[in-house]
N, C-alpha and C positions, 0 to 999 in steps of 0.2 A: 242506608243512609249514614252518609262520611260527616262529622262533627267534628268538630277543633274546641281547644278553648283559647283565647282572648284574652291577654292581662291590656285592656288599652290605659296606660298609666299616665299623669301626670306629667313624666320627664322624657319617659322610655316606653315601649309597649313591643308588647312579645306575643307568638302564637306559637304552640304546642298542638301535636296531636297522640294521642295517644291508643294502641291497639288495645289496650287490656293485659298486655304486658310487658312493652316498654313504649318511653316517651321519646317523637323525634320531633325537636327543635325546628322550625322551618327559619328558613335565613329571610330579612328582609331588606337586609342592607347591602349591595354588592359593593358598597364603600368601606366596609366595616370587616376586613377579611376573618376575625379574633372571632366577633359574638355574632349572638342570635337578636338581637335587641334592634330597634330603631328607635332616633328621637322622636318625641311625638311630638315635634314641633313642626309648623307648614309653613313654605312660603308659596303666595301667591304671587305671580307679578304676570308683566306685559313684556316680550320683547320689541316691540316696536309700539305701535299708536297706542292710546287710552282706547278703554272705552265706549261708543257713543252714548252722551247723557242721555237717562231715563225720559218716558214717554211728559213724565208730569212739570220735571224742570223743563223741557224744552217747550211745552205750552206755557208756560209761565211767562218765560223768553219773547216768547212770540207774543204774547197779552201786552208786555211791555213796549215791543217794540211798535207795537200800532197804536200805543197809546202817545207814542212821541208822534209817530206817522198824522195820528188826528189832530194834535197840535201844533204839527208843522203847516195841514190844512186851514186849520182856523188862523193862521196868520196871514195865509196866503189870501184867502179871504177877504179879510182886515185891508189885504195892498186892495185885493183888488175894487174894493171900496171907495177906498181911499185916495185911490189913484184916476187923474184926471187926463190923458194921455191917453187914447182910443189904440194905440202900440203896447201901452202897458198894461192895462187890461187886460188886453188879449194874452200878456207873458204872461198873469198868474191865471186867468181861467188857464190855461193849458197845465201850470203848476196844481191847480186842483186837483184836474180830470189824473195824469201823471200819481198822485199822490195818494187821488182813491182807487188808482189800478193796483198798489203798492199794499196799501187797505187791505184788499179783498183778494189777492194773492196768495195764495194760503200755502203752498207750497214752497214759493222764494221764499217765507216770512219765516218758513219752518227751518231752513237749507241753512240760511243768513244766523239763525238761532243757534243751530248746533255749530255752527262754526265761531261762532263768539264764546258759545261756553267751553266750547272743545279748547279754542288759545286761554284761556281765562281756570282753567281746571289743573290744578294736582292732586296725587296720588291719594293724599292725606283726605281728600274732599268726597272720592266717589265711597258709599255707601258700602259696607261689606257685602251683603248680598249683591250687588252687583261685582264684585271685582273676583266671587264667587263663581257667577252665573257666567264670567267672560274671561278673565284670567285662568293661567297655564299655572300647572301643581307642581311641585316639586318637593318632595320627602326625604325624609333621614337627611344623609350628612350632605346628597348631594342638594337641595331645600338648605341647607344651612351655609353650605360652602356660594352657591348662588347669591343669598343672602347676604353676606360680608363682601362680596363683589361687586353687586350694585343695590346698596338699600332703599336708592332710591327709584327700582325701578317693579318695588312689589311690596308688600307687608306682610312680614312677619309674625304667622300665631305661636307664639312661645310655648304655649299649652290650650290646647283647646279645652282639654277637661277641665280646665278650672273656670270656664264661664257656663258648664251646662246647670249650675244653680242660680245662675246671678237671674236680676233680671232683664228680662230680655223684652224688646218687642217683639211680632208678627215677625216681621223681616228680620232682624237680628235670631230669631228660634230656625229659621229656612235656611238661613249663611251657614249654620251649625251643621244644621243637619248635611247640609249639599257635601260642608268641607268633610265630617266625620264620613257622610257615606263616600269620598274618593278615599281617604283609608284606608276603610272597610274594604271596600271592592280592590284595592292594592293587596291586602294582606291575603283576604280571596284566591287571587289568580295567583299568586304566588304559595299559598299551600296546594292550589288545585294543582300548578306544573311543576312541587316536588312530590307532591303523594300519587301524582296520577291519576285521580280521581275528581268526581266534582263531589264539592264541601259544599254539602245544602243546609246546612245549622251549626249553633257558635255557644256558645255559655261564656259570657262577657264578665269579667271582674268589678265589680260594686263597692266604691268606699260606702262605710255603713252613712255617711254626709257626706253628703257633695259637697263641693267650697259654694260656701256662700253667704246668705244670713237671710234667707229664706224658710227656715226649716224643712219641714215638709211637703211645701209647696213645691221648694226648689228643688227636693230629692226628685217627687213624681215628674217636675219638667223634664229634668238630667234623663231621666229612665226613659219617659217618651222621646227625648231626642234621641236617645241612645237605639231605639227600638226602631224610629223610623230611618235612622240613617242603615240601620244594622238590613233592614226591608228592601232599600233603594240601590242599597250595596249587592242584593240580590240574595241574600240568606233566606230560607222559605220558615225556619224559627230560629227563634234568640231567644235564650234565658240569662237570667243574671245571679250572679254570687254572690255576698258578702265576699272581700279579699280576703279578712282574716281567716274565713270558713275555709275558704278554698288553701290557702295554705298547711291547716291542720290536716286536710281531706291527702295530703303528698303524704308529711309527715305520719300520718295513721299506719303508712305501708309498713314504717318501721319500725311499731311499738309491738313486745310480745303480748299484753295483756289488755286489759281494759285499763286505761289512765286517764284522768282528769287534768286536762293540759288548757292554762295560758298561752293564749297567742299575743304576742304585740309583733304588728305590722307598723313599720315606720318608712312611709315610700314618698316620694318626691311633693307631695299635694297635700293629706292627708295620714295624718296616723288613726288608726283602727285594733283595737280590741275587743277579745271575745273569752269567755270562758266554757272550755267543749267537752263534752264527755266521747272519747274515744275507744272503738273499739275495734278489730281486727276485723272479729265475725259482721259486724256491719257495714262495711266500708264499702259493700256493692248495694247497700241501700240506696233509691233516690233521694225519700224525704228523712233528713237528720233533724229536724225542727224539735223533737227530742230532747237531743243532744245537748243544745247549746245552752248553756247557764244563764249568760248576760253578754251582750255585745253594745260595745259605743265605739264613738268615734269623733275626731274630730278636724278640722286645717289645720294640720299641725304636720309640715312634712318639712323632707330637702330645702325643697324650695326658700322655705319661711328661713332658712340656718343661709341659705346662701346670700341673700338680702342683707340679714343681718348684720355678716361676715362685710358684705359694700359697704353698710353705713357704720361699721364701727373701723375699721382696716382701711380702708380704701376710700372712701369721702372726707375722710380726714388727711389727704391728700390732696382732695382737689379743691379745697376751700372750705369746706365742713367746719363751722367751730369759728372761724375768722368773724373778728367786728371791724362795721361799716363804723366810718365818721361819727354819727350822732351814741354809738354806743350799742348798738344791737346786732345782734349776731346773724349772717347770712342765714335768709330765710331758709329753714331745714326741709321744708317740702320741695326745695331745690331738689335734693340729692332722694326724698323717698320716692317723688315724682320719679326720678331717672330708675331707681331700679322695677318699675310698678309692669313691669314685661307681658306679664296676668291680668292687668287692665286698659283694657282696651281705649278707654279716655282720656284717664291719666295720660298714658304714653303719648297718645293723639296729638294731649295738650301739652304737653310735653316738648314734643318735636314740633310746634307751632311756632312760626316767623314770632308773632309776640311774646314766647317767653321767649326766646331767644334773644332777643331785643331787651326782656327785664333782664337777664343775666349781665348783659351786657352793660344796663345801666348802673349794676350793683356793682360789677366793674371796676368802673370810673367811681365809687365811694368806698374801696378800701384799701389798705395801704398794700398789700401785696395779690395784685391780680393774678397774678399770675400760675397762679393756682387752682381761681375759678375760672382760668380760662381751660382749663384742663378737661372744667366739665360744661365748658361754651360746646367745645371740639367733640364731647359726646354728645351735646344736644344737636351739634350741626350736621354730626355725620350719621345719625340715628344707632351712636354705637351702646344702648343700655343690654342687648343682650347681650353682646360680646362680654360687658362692666360681668351682667350677674353668669354667665358661663365663666369665664375668671374665676370666678370667687368659686362656682363649685369644684373646681378643678384643685384650688388653693385648700378649701375643705377636705380633699379628697386625699391629695399629699401629705397633708398635717394629720391624717388619721395614722400615719408609721413615721413621722420626722416630726420633731422640737421645733424648726426654725424654718422658713423657708424664703428664695427672693421669687415675687411673681413677676413675674414682665407685662407692665402696658405697655409695650413698644406702637399698639399700635393707636392710643390715643398721643402719645411724644413721645419722642426721640428719648434714650435712655431712662424711660421713666419704667423706674422698677418700686417695686413697697414692699417690704420686711415685714411679715406675719412672723406671730410666735403659736403655738399652741395654747398657751396661755389667752393669747389671743382671742383666739377661736373659745374659751374655754367661757372667756365672758362674753362673748354672742351668742353663746349658745343656751346661756342659763338659765336665762328668762322663759325658753322653747321650752327647755328640760322640765321647769319646774311646771310645766301646766299639759306634758307630757306625764309624767309621775302623776301629777293629779286625776288624769285619764285612766292612767294602770289601779288606780286607789279604785275610783267608783267604778270600773269594770267587776274589783272582788269585792265590792260592795253588795252590790247585782246579785252573784252569785249564791246559792243555794253550798255551792260546795265546794271546799278550798283545793286550787288546782294542785298538782303533786310533782311538775313538771312544766316548764317553761319552756318556749321557743318564740326565738327575735328573728325578727324577718327583715326584708326590707333594703334599700339601701344602706340607710342611717345604721342600721345595726351590725354595720364595718367598722363605725366610730366606738373604740376601745371608750369615749367621751360619753357616750352615750351606753351604754353598758355598764360601768363602772357608776355613773351615776345614779341606774335602775337597780341598781343591783344595793345601791348604797341607801341604807333602814326600808327597803321597800321588799326586794326581790330575794333577799338574803337566808340562805341555806336552800334553796330551792333548786334541784339539776338544772341546769342548760341542754334543751335538746341541738346540737349539731345539725344545720340546715343550708342549702343553698340559697345565700341570703335574696337573689336577684331574682330565681327559675322559679323558688317555691309555688308563686300564689300561682304561675299557669300550670306548672304541674301540674295541682290540683283542679283548676279549669278543664282543663285535658281529662282527667279522672272523671269531672261529674258528666262531660260531655260524653265520652264512653258511655256513659247511663243512658243520656238520652237519643243515644244513634239507633 
């Protein structure tokens, strides 16, 4: 059996195969010539007509049409009984017979109901499960580019992983199982093509706590969705491993002796931390539970930083903080809703016609409506994902530069925002305080003090983050150098090889 490691991330995903000696990274995105990762976002779209409405909706519309016909029959009957002229009575009688025929012609009523529903239906009104069942899927850079070209033709799920621990009804669960199954099947296909053999098993990374507010119930739901999706994708066996422990297994191969190590994994959606006893002699063991001294995690990831930077640096140039004529500020929820790319109900509400009307009405009661008009453009053109993505790019650039000019010309010609590294520090401070508290929590739970620390994940590349962690917290601890983007998945591949 052949097994692969899958790092199914909030922002990006990765697949690696380990043959016991070397790692092979699976190429997932043909449009990305340099890297091995792929955007985790999915664009579900329709090139032509929207899918037919669900049966329940059609039947409800049929019942409505039948009620209208019944009322018309009653009126025709009243006309018959009040008519004195036999010819007029005959006319009403024919009318009643014709309407009765319409009332009982179920196929014709169903066709009429579908036609009316299709005419009135917009993409935003289609349930997610219906989209998954009938839409076309585009992954990675192809999907994001399609979304930029035709946002009104489909729906971008910016980060499916962020919804797995949330409150979902039955149809929504099935929708995310379907979405992730499509992604995992694509990953499996890529691996089989590049390895030249069938892939049966996978070890998938998981955060200590999935994104959501439902605790262990949410975690259990997330694992259930991922397991069903993997089975639907064609995997005969699937196992899960905490992401910081996976990263530990990768760095373990470089250690000369037994070492108690603190792993801080700061990814796109969560921060996960573990203190673990690593040993070159035990690296081939499948079960290492006794070596894990403490593990903790929380919804604190790079995406939170992106949204915070939008609110601190970009939103003020789009009307945030402006006062209305009555002295009250423009509703700040406008801007938090604009950033809600990982919250389908909030983003759907933001893109609604009523929301756009509300922004327009607010523009009429402020002195400088031009700034708020930028927000209206984002709302009307459904540009939220692009704005958050722009903030992500700004965050990455500010890791090595003191100041940048961020072009937002897709909103307005010549619309540029100046952002400094100091602005980024201020935007990140509340988030960093929570990350540091999580590190303290992990250290308190551990029965042994770490001898070294490994900081990994995309946010570990930020000097602001590393400096903050070492300030009065990790002072004096040697830092293990690692591949911030690949350590987790390479560790998952090592674990997968043990299951093969």
